[in-house]
BAFI-3210 file (N, C-alpha, C; in Angstrom, 3 decimals, decimal comma, padded with zeros to 6 digits):
// residues 283
n [1|2|3|4|5|6|7|8|9|10|11|12|13|14|15|16|17|18|19|20|21|22|23|24|25|26|27|28|29|30|31|32|33|34|35|36|37|38|39|40|41|42|43|44|45|46|47|48|49|50|51|52|53|54|55|56|57|58|59|60|61|62|63|64|65|66|67|68|69|70|71|72|73|74|75|76|77|78|79|80|81|82|83|84|85|86|87|88|89|90|91|92|93|94|95|96|97|98|99|100|101|102|103|104|105|106|107|108|109|110|111|112|113|114|115|116|117|118|119|120|121|122|123|124|125|126|127|128|129|130|131|132|133|134|135|136|137|138|139|140|141|142|143|144|145|146|147|148|149|150|151|152|153|154|155|156|157|158|159|160|161|162|163|164|165|166|167|168|169|170|171|172|173|174|175|176|177|178|179|180|181|182|183|184|185|186|187|188|189|190|191|192|193|194|195|196|197|198|199|200|201|202|203|204|205|206|207|208|209|210|211|212|213|214|215|216|217|218|219|220|221|222|223|224|225|226|227|228|229|230|231|232|233|234|235|236|237|238|239|240|241|242|243|244|245|246|247|248|249|250|251|252|253|254|255|256|257|258|259|260|261|262|263|264|265|266|267|268|269|270|271|272|273|274|275|276|277|278|279|280|281|282|283]
n.u [-017,445|-020,950|-022,946|-025,697|-028,800|-031,459|-033,824|-033,460|-035,443|-036,492|-036,544|-038,476|-040,730|-041,000|-041,607|-044,067|-045,574|-045,739|-047,401|-049,621|-050,526|-051,846|-053,888|-055,243|-055,544|-057,351|-057,709|-056,384|-053,423|-050,181|-047,959|-047,860|-047,360|-047,083|-045,265|-043,110|-044,374|-044,965|-042,357|-041,449|-042,652|-044,466|-046,869|-050,433|-051,598|-050,458|-051,409|-052,245|-050,124|-048,529|-047,221|-048,579|-050,817|-053,510|-054,367|-052,431|-050,124|-050,494|-049,330|-046,655|-046,505|-047,388|-045,208|-043,306|-044,269|-044,236|-041,520|-040,526|-041,849|-040,864|-038,114|-038,239|-039,444|-037,400|-035,361|-036,502|-036,614|-033,869|-032,857|-034,073|-032,472|-030,240|-028,722|-027,501|-027,100|-028,169|-027,958|-028,724|-028,402|-028,204|-030,403|-032,496|-035,852|-036,406|-038,234|-038,146|-036,851|-038,381|-040,995|-040,668|-039,476|-039,752|-039,510|-036,922|-035,363|-035,922|-034,503|-031,948|-031,000|-028,896|-029,189|-028,057|-028,100|-027,102|-026,266|-025,980|-024,370|-025,945|-028,563|-028,669|-028,267|-030,459|-032,537|-032,025|-032,626|-035,388|-036,432|-035,957|-037,451|-040,064|-040,428|-039,577|-036,896|-033,424|-032,472|-029,902|-029,290|-029,744|-027,971|-027,235|-025,540|-023,420|-022,165|-019,755|-020,333|-018,590|-016,199|-014,310|-016,480|-016,979|-015,124|-016,163|-018,544|-017,534|-016,345|-018,612|-019,453|-020,232|-019,675|-017,771|-017,003|-019,028|-022,119|-024,539|-027,534|-027,876|-029,382|-030,324|-032,293|-033,882|-031,616|-029,566|-030,111|-029,168|-026,465|-023,270|-022,170|-019,632|-019,517|-021,582|-020,593|-018,295|-019,445|-020,885|-018,743|-017,534|-019,581|-019,805|-017,585|-018,180|-018,883|-019,400|-022,631|-023,901|-026,409|-027,382|-029,884|-031,120|-032,469|-033,238|-033,569|-035,312|-034,636|-036,459|-037,886|-038,383|-040,388|-043,864|-046,103|-048,080|-046,891|-044,617|-044,529|-044,920|-042,510|-040,767|-041,529|-040,747|-038,012|-037,368|-038,057|-036,238|-033,843|-034,199|-034,177|-031,612|-030,686|-030,110|-031,248|-028,933|-028,392|-029,708|-030,876|-031,118|-032,533|-030,742|-028,286|-027,886|-027,708|-025,367|-023,468|-023,485|-022,564|-019,982|-018,909|-018,556|-020,484|-022,071|-024,613|-027,330|-030,279|-032,961|-035,743|-038,783|-041,323|-043,628|-043,304|-043,386|-045,994|-047,433|-046,754|-047,634|-049,991|-052,034|-055,407|-056,550|-059,101|-059,016|-057,218|-054,643|-051,248|-047,698|-045,310|-043,024|-041,028|-039,160|-037,194|-035,989|-032,929|-031,419|-028,638|-026,200|-023,461]
n.v [-007,168|-007,306|-009,986|-009,716|-011,151|-013,207|-012,633|-010,174|-007,170|-006,719|-009,260|-010,535|-008,967|-009,494|-012,241|-012,117|-010,693|-012,613|-014,434|-012,771|-012,518|-014,953|-014,663|-012,296|-011,914|-013,024|-016,438|-017,709|-018,391|-017,042|-018,061|-020,311|-019,822|-020,085|-020,863|-019,198|-017,234|-018,721|-019,313|-016,742|-015,997|-013,962|-013,514|-013,489|-011,102|-010,104|-009,043|-006,553|-004,870|-001,874|-002,064|-004,000|-003,193|-003,830|-002,635|-000,615|-002,096|-003,736|-003,950|-004,162|-006,541|-008,262|-008,165|-009,340|-012,007|-012,801|-012,711|-014,686|-016,978|-017,055|-017,541|-020,080|-021,607|-021,482|-022,858|-025,426|-026,002|-026,015|-028,072|-030,116|-030,508|-031,518|-029,957|-029,717|-028,108|-025,462|-022,233|-019,817|-016,515|-014,300|-015,429|-015,144|-015,549|-017,541|-020,263|-022,413|-024,898|-026,113|-026,196|-027,497|-029,906|-032,693|-032,751|-031,726|-033,701|-035,844|-035,355|-035,157|-032,657|-030,205|-027,713|-024,549|-022,157|-018,993|-016,617|-013,958|-014,773|-014,547|-014,586|-017,058|-018,967|-018,404|-019,110|-021,830|-022,750|-022,123|-023,741|-026,258|-026,091|-025,856|-028,261|-028,807|-029,291|-029,735|-031,092|-033,265|-032,438|-029,763|-026,928|-024,623|-021,792|-019,811|-016,678|-014,099|-011,422|-009,452|-010,641|-013,650|-015,119|-016,951|-018,919|-019,847|-020,967|-023,039|-024,600|-025,583|-027,368|-026,537|-026,715|-025,082|-025,975|-027,340|-026,981|-024,562|-023,080|-019,774|-017,636|-014,331|-012,431|-009,387|-008,122|-006,585|-003,851|-003,075|-003,015|-001,634|-000,419|-001,388|-003,669|-005,179|-005,565|-007,076|-009,400|-010,309|-010,903|-013,042|-014,999|-015,292|-016,771|-019,322|-022,816|-023,611|-023,169|-022,499|-020,550|-017,312|-015,634|-012,580|-009,756|-006,257|-002,838|-000,374|003,076|005,568|007,386|005,874|004,183|003,172|005,943|005,890|004,292|005,415|006,931|004,944|003,559|005,518|005,711|003,168|003,421|005,410|004,059|001,936|003,310|004,426|002,158|001,384|-000,015|001,140|001,837|001,493|001,235|001,752|000,747|001,078|-001,179|-001,432|-000,599|-002,501|-004,812|-004,215|-004,289|-007,022|-008,047|-006,978|-008,420|-010,895|-012,804|-014,996|-015,180|-013,050|-011,708|-009,427|-009,548|-008,284|-006,465|-006,540|-008,920|-010,761|-010,300|-011,235|-013,890|-014,865|-013,593|-013,390|-013,244|-012,689|-011,185|-009,238|-007,256|-007,432|-006,836|-006,986|-004,461|-002,360|-001,524|-003,237|-005,439|-008,249|-009,916|-012,337|-014,346|-016,275|-018,492]
n.w [078,200|078,266|077,115|075,046|075,668|074,306|071,559|068,913|068,807|066,303|065,153|066,703|066,082|063,325|063,395|064,707|062,842|060,818|062,104|062,461|059,877|059,527|061,406|060,775|058,012|055,136|053,961|050,791|052,663|052,425|053,728|056,450|059,647|062,914|064,693|065,219|066,733|069,041|069,895|070,480|072,861|073,300|074,584|075,459|074,732|072,444|070,046|070,688|070,606|069,456|067,025|065,697|064,385|062,331|059,879|059,331|058,975|056,793|054,115|054,732|056,281|054,313|052,604|054,280|054,634|052,005|051,295|053,001|052,064|049,445|049,846|051,062|049,045|047,175|048,523|048,648|045,890|045,243|046,880|045,604|043,416|044,516|046,325|049,616|051,835|053,874|054,755|057,111|057,617|060,329|061,755|063,647|064,578|062,743|061,371|059,673|060,052|062,015|060,999|058,566|059,016|058,408|055,618|055,324|056,598|054,928|052,578|053,451|054,286|055,689|058,061|058,851|061,252|061,743|064,149|066,603|069,733|072,127|071,158|069,890|071,977|073,598|071,823|071,470|074,026|074,144|072,081|073,132|075,494|074,499|073,293|070,705|070,279|069,183|066,436|065,020|062,425|062,407|062,963|065,307|065,271|067,050|066,253|065,655|063,896|063,283|063,378|062,690|061,281|059,255|059,750|062,141|061,250|059,638|061,600|062,760|060,940|058,415|054,952|052,733|050,287|049,121|047,330|048,423|049,782|050,688|052,870|053,566|055,043|055,698|056,783|055,518|055,739|058,184|058,010|057,063|053,818|053,238|054,872|053,765|051,151|051,729|052,799|050,570|048,859|050,224|050,087|047,347|046,834|047,516|046,753|043,285|041,954|044,253|045,940|046,718|048,494|049,183|050,944|050,470|051,452|049,688|048,770|050,587|048,995|046,753|047,362|047,447|047,563|049,628|051,471|052,410|054,803|056,697|056,435|057,292|059,971|060,815|060,426|062,303|064,634|064,586|064,885|067,418|068,981|068,928|066,748|064,036|060,648|058,120|055,434|052,236|049,067|045,524|043,089|040,932|042,005|044,026|042,507|041,108|043,179|043,791|041,372|041,305|043,375|042,286|041,533|039,159|038,066|038,372|039,704|040,125|042,202|042,099|043,990|042,508|041,038|043,145|043,981|041,770|041,913|044,432|045,306|043,493|042,452|044,892|046,867|048,734|048,343|049,388|049,174|048,589|049,572|047,711|049,293|050,511|048,743|046,747|046,062|044,034|043,689|042,007|042,326]
ca.u [-018,691|-022,062|-023,609|-027,140|-029,535|-032,771|-033,863|-033,606|-036,853|-036,929|-036,830|-039,775|-041,783|-041,165|-042,320|-045,457|-046,249|-046,086|-048,589|-050,734|-051,042|-052,817|-054,992|-055,960|-055,747|-058,166|-056,997|-055,249|-052,298|-048,923|-047,192|-048,550|-046,291|-047,310|-044,189|-042,357|-045,154|-044,740|-040,981|-041,239|-043,184|-045,004|-048,023|-051,758|-052,014|-049,497|-052,052|-052,477|-048,919|-048,723|-046,691|-049,421|-052,019|-053,831|-054,416|-051,176|-049,032|-050,946|-048,379|-045,386|-046,560|-047,455|-043,823|-042,625|-044,658|-043,819|-040,087|-040,329|-042,307|-039,943|-036,890|-038,493|-039,645|-036,087|-034,662|-037,092|-036,180|-032,440|-032,651|-034,536|-031,366|-029,133|-028,064|-027,836|-026,761|-028,968|-027,394|-029,544|-027,607|-029,094|-031,585|-033,609|-036,883|-036,715|-038,835|-038,122|-036,427|-039,462|-042,179|-040,370|-038,518|-039,859|-038,961|-035,467|-034,792|-036,106|-033,493|-030,641|-030,595|-028,325|-029,572|-027,172|-028,654|-026,041|-026,726|-025,119|-024,384|-027,063|-029,790|-028,598|-028,474|-031,856|-033,391|-031,807|-033,400|-036,817|-036,768|-035,994|-038,566|-041,333|-040,519|-039,097|-035,548|-032,477|-031,983|-028,515|-029,117|-029,912|-026,837|-027,395|-024,130|-023,158|-021,090|-019,463|-020,322|-017,454|-014,986|-014,134|-017,696|-016,899|-014,420|-017,096|-019,462|-016,793|-016,180|-019,911|-019,719|-020,582|-018,628|-017,792|-016,701|-020,262|-023,135|-025,436|-028,412|-027,597|-030,460|-030,076|-033,526|-034,040|-030,325|-028,667|-030,366|-028,451|-025,039|-022,652|-021,900|-018,402|-019,847|-022,384|-019,704|-017,440|-020,271|-021,152|-017,523|-017,379|-020,576|-019,493|-016,480|-018,665|-018,857|-020,230|-023,994|-024,494|-027,360|-027,689|-031,117|-031,021|-033,391|-032,670|-034,525|-035,184|-034,739|-037,847|-038,561|-038,723|-041,479|-045,196|-046,366|-048,857|-046,083|-043,399|-044,567|-044,722|-041,084|-040,129|-041,807|-039,879|-036,647|-037,217|-038,094|-034,976|-032,807|-034,444|-033,880|-030,184|-030,336|-030,544|-031,080|-027,708|-028,220|-030,838|-030,336|-031,937|-032,228|-029,548|-027,102|-027,701|-027,234|-023,976|-022,646|-023,363|-021,710|-018,610|-018,448|-018,161|-021,551|-022,192|-026,012|-027,927|-031,570|-033,774|-037,123|-039,530|-042,590|-044,616|-043,153|-043,906|-047,456|-047,934|-046,464|-048,281|-051,178|-052,999|-056,748|-057,079|-060,170|-058,872|-056,254|-053,375|-050,119|-046,437|-044,769|-041,697|-040,056|-038,102|-037,256|-035,137|-031,884|-030,954|-027,344|-025,699|-022,013]
ca.v [-006,700|-008,218|-010,538|-009,478|-012,394|-013,086|-012,212|-008,754|-006,783|-006,854|-010,674|-010,809|-008,299|-010,236|-013,481|-011,784|-010,338|-013,860|-014,959|-011,866|-012,878|-016,042|-014,226|-011,116|-011,944|-014,139|-017,443|-018,583|-017,738|-017,185|-018,979|-020,581|-019,894|-019,612|-021,366|-018,030|-016,635|-019,546|-019,112|-015,383|-015,819|-012,599|-013,400|-013,524|-009,768|-009,647|-008,270|-005,185|-004,079|-000,796|-002,447|-005,053|-002,598|-004,642|-001,837|000,102|-003,014|-004,684|-004,179|-004,605|-007,972|-008,986|-008,297|-010,288|-013,394|-013,104|-013,020|-015,970|-018,031|-017,114|-018,212|-021,498|-022,231|-021,617|-023,944|-026,691|-026,229|-026,338|-029,417|-031,049|-030,798|-032,127|-029,103|-030,284|-027,172|-024,238|-021,337|-018,643|-015,495|-013,476|-016,297|-014,644|-016,540|-018,361|-021,518|-023,419|-026,203|-026,708|-026,440|-028,334|-030,901|-033,966|-032,565|-031,575|-035,001|-036,749|-035,100|-035,045|-031,258|-029,665|-026,315|-023,799|-020,858|-018,175|-015,391|-013,616|-015,832|-014,423|-014,983|-018,493|-019,750|-018,212|-019,904|-023,241|-023,016|-022,090|-024,926|-027,381|-025,864|-026,048|-029,632|-028,986|-029,816|-029,333|-032,331|-033,218|-031,765|-028,329|-026,394|-023,247|-021,392|-018,458|-016,056|-012,677|-010,971|-008,552|-011,453|-014,732|-015,939|-018,083|-019,962|-020,402|-021,833|-024,238|-025,418|-026,204|-028,380|-025,993|-027,029|-024,115|-026,662|-027,950|-025,958|-024,227|-021,915|-018,831|-016,657|-013,182|-011,641|-008,367|-007,916|-005,614|-002,461|-002,796|-003,130|-000,639|-000,957|-002,185|-004,979|-005,896|-005,973|-008,153|-010,607|-010,768|-011,523|-014,353|-015,941|-015,537|-017,733|-020,669|-023,759|-023,308|-023,657|-021,961|-019,472|-016,329|-014,857|-011,529|-008,643|-004,926|-001,744|000,671|004,425|005,908|008,061|004,866|003,356|003,694|007,121|005,598|003,475|006,122|007,304|003,701|003,273|006,523|005,299|002,022|003,926|006,074|003,039|001,196|004,182|004,573|000,899|001,125|-000,776|002,030|001,459|002,103|001,072|001,683|000,533|000,846|-002,507|-001,380|-000,512|-003,785|-005,739|-003,877|-004,799|-008,472|-008,296|-006,667|-009,477|-012,045|-013,750|-015,150|-014,961|-012,138|-011,155|-008,676|-010,024|-007,098|-006,666|-006,926|-010,350|-011,490|-010,185|-012,157|-015,269|-015,319|-012,839|-013,331|-013,759|-012,267|-010,174|-008,268|-006,234|-007,590|-006,846|-006,564|-003,160|-002,420|-000,988|-004,245|-006,379|-009,429|-010,185|-013,716|-014,391|-017,653|-018,562]
ca.w [077,599|078,538|075,940|075,061|075,506|073,692|070,163|068,638|068,721|064,914|064,921|067,326|065,301|062,081|063,715|065,022|061,589|060,132|062,785|062,199|058,551|059,725|062,250|060,282|056,562|054,655|053,165|051,098|053,310|051,690|054,561|057,714|060,646|064,274|065,535|065,666|067,814|070,229|070,341|070,979|074,203|073,305|075,473|074,834|074,283|071,433|068,979|071,169|070,391|068,487|065,715|065,136|063,822|061,161|058,651|059,094|058,626|055,761|053,025|055,318|056,619|053,042|052,152|055,173|054,339|050,637|051,258|053,665|051,154|048,314|050,293|051,295|047,740|046,551|049,211|048,189|044,514|045,213|047,431|044,579|042,485|045,241|047,307|050,924|052,901|053,897|055,754|057,391|058,299|061,140|061,695|064,454|064,897|061,574|061,833|058,611|060,564|062,802|060,170|057,403|059,508|057,691|054,275|055,454|056,919|053,791|051,549|054,085|054,334|056,923|058,207|059,736|061,624|062,333|064,804|067,741|070,750|073,052|070,472|069,611|073,195|073,990|070,941|071,799|075,231|073,829|071,290|074,069|076,417|073,809|072,811|069,336|070,332|068,146|065,828|064,597|061,136|062,622|063,702|065,766|065,318|067,549|065,484|065,787|062,509|063,113|063,467|061,719|061,373|058,331|060,474|063,123|060,509|059,244|062,797|063,035|059,925|057,103|053,986|051,633|049,043|048,611|047,072|049,527|049,703|051,770|052,978|054,431|054,913|056,725|057,429|054,879|056,153|059,431|057,746|056,192|052,486|053,298|055,445|052,769|050,064|052,220|052,901|049,205|048,322|050,862|049,569|045,936|046,783|047,833|045,631|042,123|042,108|045,481|045,672|047,759|048,390|050,185|050,769|050,647|051,517|048,686|049,340|050,922|047,877|045,744|047,886|047,148|048,405|050,831|052,369|052,803|056,212|057,454|056,448|058,161|061,348|061,074|060,517|063,602|065,675|064,565|065,445|068,855|069,663|068,856|065,547|062,958|059,249|057,609|053,993|051,320|047,725|044,345|042,546|040,103|042,856|044,703|041,471|040,822|044,282|043,632|040,210|041,708|044,283|041,488|041,200|037,716|037,683|039,347|039,292|041,080|042,309|042,514|044,697|041,506|040,757|044,311|043,956|040,761|042,306|045,661|045,711|042,396|042,723|046,192|046,793|049,827|047,977|050,095|048,249|049,205|049,215|047,121|050,248|050,642|047,634|046,851|045,076|043,966|043,013|041,927|042,101]
c.u [-019,791|-022,702|-025,105|-027,865|-030,869|-032,708|-033,909|-035,085|-037,370|-037,274|-038,188|-040,898|-042,053|-041,934|-043,790|-046,219|-046,610|-047,327|-049,803|-051,349|-052,091|-054,058|-055,852|-056,284|-056,526|-057,300|-057,236|-054,079|-051,008|-047,991|-047,957|-047,499|-046,731|-046,227|-043,367|-043,052|-044,935|-043,327|-040,795|-041,662|-043,863|-046,223|-049,341|-052,196|-051,134|-050,148|-052,361|-051,250|-049,163|-048,217|-047,446|-050,744|-052,321|-053,792|-053,077|-050,069|-049,387|-049,856|-047,020|-045,438|-046,730|-046,059|-043,072|-042,979|-044,250|-042,348|-039,817|-040,718|-041,342|-038,673|-037,133|-038,757|-038,311|-035,294|-035,183|-036,633|-034,722|-032,152|-033,110|-033,470|-030,097|-028,388|-028,476|-027,399|-027,603|-028,475|-028,278|-028,697|-028,527|-030,438|-032,762|-034,563|-037,337|-037,202|-038,908|-037,845|-037,506|-040,661|-041,924|-039,405|-038,564|-039,243|-037,442|-034,795|-034,849|-035,020|-032,088|-030,103|-030,002|-028,611|-028,652|-027,807|-027,568|-026,630|-025,777|-025,372|-025,593|-028,378|-029,827|-028,893|-029,898|-032,775|-033,244|-032,636|-034,887|-037,242|-036,858|-037,204|-039,904|-041,470|-040,074|-037,720|-034,676|-031,900|-030,565|-028,282|-029,328|-028,765|-027,118|-026,007|-023,988|-021,971|-020,929|-019,331|-019,244|-016,135|-014,948|-015,351|-017,723|-016,147|-015,304|-018,113|-018,779|-016,613|-017,465|-020,305|-020,122|-019,405|-018,697|-017,479|-017,888|-021,295|-024,073|-026,420|-028,104|-028,694|-030,083|-031,250|-033,627|-032,761|-029,562|-028,895|-029,626|-026,929|-024,542|-022,415|-020,626|-018,685|-020,659|-021,489|-018,804|-018,210|-020,563|-019,923|-017,305|-018,335|-020,295|-018,368|-016,913|-018,686|-019,797|-021,609|-024,635|-025,371|-027,532|-029,044|-031,098|-032,050|-032,651|-033,794|-034,257|-035,224|-036,195|-038,578|-038,931|-039,919|-042,815|-045,515|-047,119|-048,096|-044,866|-043,397|-044,371|-043,237|-040,331|-040,334|-040,895|-038,430|-036,406|-037,204|-036,805|-033,858|-032,956|-034,066|-032,403|-029,743|-030,774|-030,388|-029,868|-027,637|-029,552|-030,265|-031,432|-031,629|-030,951|-028,270|-026,845|-027,188|-025,767|-023,046|-022,428|-022,462|-020,248|-018,041|-018,073|-019,229|-021,727|-023,618|-026,678|-029,284|-032,266|-035,187|-037,940|-040,762|-043,683|-044,534|-043,671|-045,432|-048,049|-047,780|-047,360|-049,611|-052,239|-054,332|-057,314|-058,138|-060,032|-057,825|-054,913|-052,242|-048,846|-046,028|-043,415|-040,647|-038,887|-038,255|-036,108|-034,113|-031,515|-029,670|-026,754|-024,203|-021,681]
c.v [-007,737|-008,685|-010,338|-010,785|-012,127|-012,575|-010,692|-008,416|-006,922|-008,303|-011,054|-010,208|-009,038|-011,527|-013,210|-011,362|-011,590|-014,489|-014,087|-012,129|-013,977|-015,568|-013,145|-011,153|-013,182|-015,173|-017,179|-017,800|-018,050|-018,139|-019,148|-020,816|-019,233|-020,121|-020,200|-017,303|-017,409|-019,319|-017,762|-015,206|-014,472|-012,425|-013,306|-012,176|-009,221|-008,795|-006,836|-004,303|-003,025|-001,163|-003,621|-004,498|-003,247|-003,828|-001,192|-000,817|-003,959|-004,987|-004,628|-006,086|-008,821|-009,192|-009,335|-011,727|-013,774|-013,467|-014,370|-017,124|-018,177|-017,863|-019,708|-022,239|-022,457|-022,757|-025,299|-027,018|-026,657|-027,709|-030,474|-031,376|-031,212|-031,247|-029,555|-029,403|-025,908|-023,402|-020,100|-017,663|-014,551|-014,169|-015,801|-015,759|-017,282|-019,731|-022,583|-024,804|-026,887|-027,068|-027,421|-029,458|-032,192|-033,863|-032,444|-032,914|-035,938|-036,571|-034,944|-033,626|-030,920|-028,165|-025,668|-022,437|-020,079|-016,901|-015,108|-014,621|-015,749|-014,857|-016,488|-019,307|-019,596|-019,086|-021,389|-023,630|-023,048|-023,322|-026,163|-027,280|-026,181|-027,428|-029,848|-029,645|-029,281|-030,607|-032,159|-032,472|-030,249|-027,834|-024,924|-022,712|-019,968|-017,860|-014,595|-012,140|-009,929|-009,325|-012,514|-015,651|-017,071|-019,243|-020,634|-021,330|-023,135|-025,175|-026,145|-027,213|-027,857|-026,176|-026,056|-024,736|-027,373|-026,851|-025,774|-023,157|-021,060|-017,784|-015,569|-012,225|-010,642|-008,038|-006,735|-004,187|-002,071|-002,792|-001,962|-001,262|-001,789|-003,588|-005,810|-006,422|-007,134|-009,467|-011,179|-011,465|-012,907|-015,372|-016,275|-016,549|-019,147|-021,525|-023,322|-023,945|-023,254|-020,762|-018,603|-015,708|-013,857|-010,451|-007,332|-003,900|-000,763|002,040|004,811|006,546|007,104|004,013|003,989|004,859|006,810|004,750|004,218|006,502|006,081|003,358|004,277|006,180|004,136|002,467|004,610|005,067|002,247|002,014|004,282|003,314|000,531|000,292|000,028|001,410|002,221|002,126|000,949|001,571|000,510|-000,558|-002,509|-001,350|-001,838|-004,835|-005,495|-004,374|-006,305|-008,821|-008,047|-007,739|-010,745|-013,076|-013,817|-014,955|-014,136|-011,698|-010,476|-009,239|-008,884|-007,465|-007,075|-008,392|-011,190|-011,455|-011,159|-013,610|-015,748|-014,646|-012,728|-013,928|-013,389|-011,191|-009,102|-007,197|-006,331|-007,732|-006,434|-005,172|-003,323|-001,790|-001,933|-005,249|-007,390|-009,457|-011,661|-013,742|-015,795|-017,635|-019,389]
c.w [077,813|077,228|076,057|074,789|074,835|072,264|070,040|068,499|067,295|064,579|065,511|066,490|063,993|062,320|064,002|063,772|060,794|060,776|062,510|060,829|058,662|060,463|061,605|058,796|056,157|053,949|051,670|051,686|052,561|052,420|055,865|058,790|061,952|065,224|066,076|066,802|069,112|070,786|071,019|072,421|074,380|074,211|074,725|074,267|073,162|070,355|069,400|071,002|069,312|067,102|065,097|064,600|062,466|059,872|058,339|058,599|057,482|054,730|053,549|055,636|055,357|052,480|052,977|054,823|052,929|050,578|051,906|052,750|049,977|048,696|050,448|049,987|047,044|047,199|048,740|046,771|044,445|045,820|046,435|043,543|043,212|046,221|048,712|052,095|052,756|055,064|055,888|058,200|059,061|061,299|062,523|064,848|063,647|062,038|060,741|059,178|061,392|061,917|059,031|057,766|058,697|056,300|054,325|055,701|055,716|052,729|052,142|054,147|055,699|056,967|059,238|059,995|062,356|062,916|065,968|068,885|071,668|072,451|070,244|070,870|073,715|073,143|071,223|073,030|074,968|073,028|072,180|074,981|075,776|073,182|071,377|069,323|069,202|067,539|065,292|063,301|061,229|063,494|064,032|066,082|065,849|066,808|065,893|064,368|062,242|063,136|062,386|061,742|060,356|058,973|061,502|062,454|060,107|060,433|063,163|061,966|058,564|056,155|052,815|050,280|048,431|048,371|048,253|049,079|050,917|051,760|053,968|054,258|056,057|057,460|056,845|055,358|057,417|059,247|056,899|054,820|052,473|053,836|054,467|051,655|050,496|052,314|051,528|048,619|048,919|050,247|048,113|045,773|047,151|046,569|044,517|042,286|043,421|045,142|046,907|047,469|049,534|049,908|050,973|050,690|050,388|049,378|049,539|049,759|046,743|046,140|047,511|048,082|049,686|051,837|052,911|054,276|057,102|057,546|057,317|059,633|061,735|061,247|061,857|064,736|065,752|065,191|066,963|069,624|069,593|067,688|064,318|061,577|058,700|056,090|053,266|049,909|046,667|043,844|041,702|040,917|043,550|043,719|041,154|041,919|044,150|042,454|040,567|042,617|043,534|041,198|039,683|037,211|038,769|038,823|040,459|041,040|042,906|043,325|043,728|041,149|041,914|044,346|042,952|041,152|043,443|045,998|044,614|042,824|044,069|045,990|047,864|049,535|048,683|049,085|048,982|048,731|048,539|048,038|050,451|049,512|047,729|045,717|045,178|043,152|043,122|041,629|040,864]
res [m|t|t|r|t|g|p|d|h|t|a|v|r|t|a|l|w|r|a|l|h|l|h|a|d|a|p|p|h|v|i|e|d|e|v|g|l|r|l|s|g|a|g|d|d|w|r|a|r|s|d|m|d|v|e|a|t|r|r|t|r|a|s|i|v|a|r|a|r|f|v|e|d|l|v|v|a|e|t|g|r|g|v|d|q|y|l|v|l|g|a|g|l|d|t|f|a|q|r|r|a|a|a|a|e|a|v|g|l|r|v|f|e|a|d|r|a|g|a|v|e|w|k|r|g|r|l|t|e|l|g|y|g|v|p|g|w|l|r|l|v|p|v|d|f|e|g|d|w|w|g|q|l|a|a|a|g|f|d|p|g|r|p|a|v|v|a|s|a|g|v|t|m|y|l|t|e|d|a|i|a|a|t|l|r|h|i|a|e|l|a|s|g|s|t|l|v|t|t|f|l|r|p|i|e|d|v|e|p|d|q|q|e|q|l|r|v|a|e|r|g|a|r|a|s|g|t|p|f|l|s|f|y|s|p|g|r|m|t|a|l|a|a|a|a|g|f|r|e|i|r|h|v|s|a|g|e|l|a|g|r|y|f|t|g|r|t|d|g|l|l|p|s|r|g|e|e|i|l|v|a|v|t]
***
């Protein structure tokens, strides 16, 4: 079987939306990230893409930058209490390690980015080509998510006996419920004090009426590209899955909470959609 090289189209689109936030939205910016744009190699005409329409994607990109900022704030808070491992599942074009390198090095943080082999090797090459390199504390781990990927992480130096932050953003919608439940159980077995932060798509009928068609378009596009959305969850159902997996503390972070945290005082009406929300669970 041929290994697919390069990033998934969803990873590229997410990186470009983070850059579009800087180019199209007024300050203050929720997150400042053009590194993903550089990594993507999208070209000078990237804003002409149909999925970069400034008005149509306003609330979606607000959700994207809000989730990225929330995850990074959580990582900073956890490293402040001594956690020294950060695992990104389905890392794609995540750029924490490039943008926050000095802070990571200062606290001795080890960052593990897990993704399929073709994406990992492509990213390693791009980081080298662009001069970022891959420092020793950053481990790019090729994994087979259908196989023994925990063993692959352990071989790369990840220690399940030490607390960690585990981030899984924009992933659950592509997995079956059985796969999600299995992943939750694995993470719940990590050392006490580990924190999972994951996102989930709400059912289309639960999304703001003016955003439902946008989600339908995204769903059709995902199906056409061969990566269909498989799972939608209400907050209650997602919380129940985490409880069944064995987490001791679980909370749902709503779009409203993200709006209050990162968008208060804006005059342009930019707000995240409740189409994708966040679950935080602690072992």
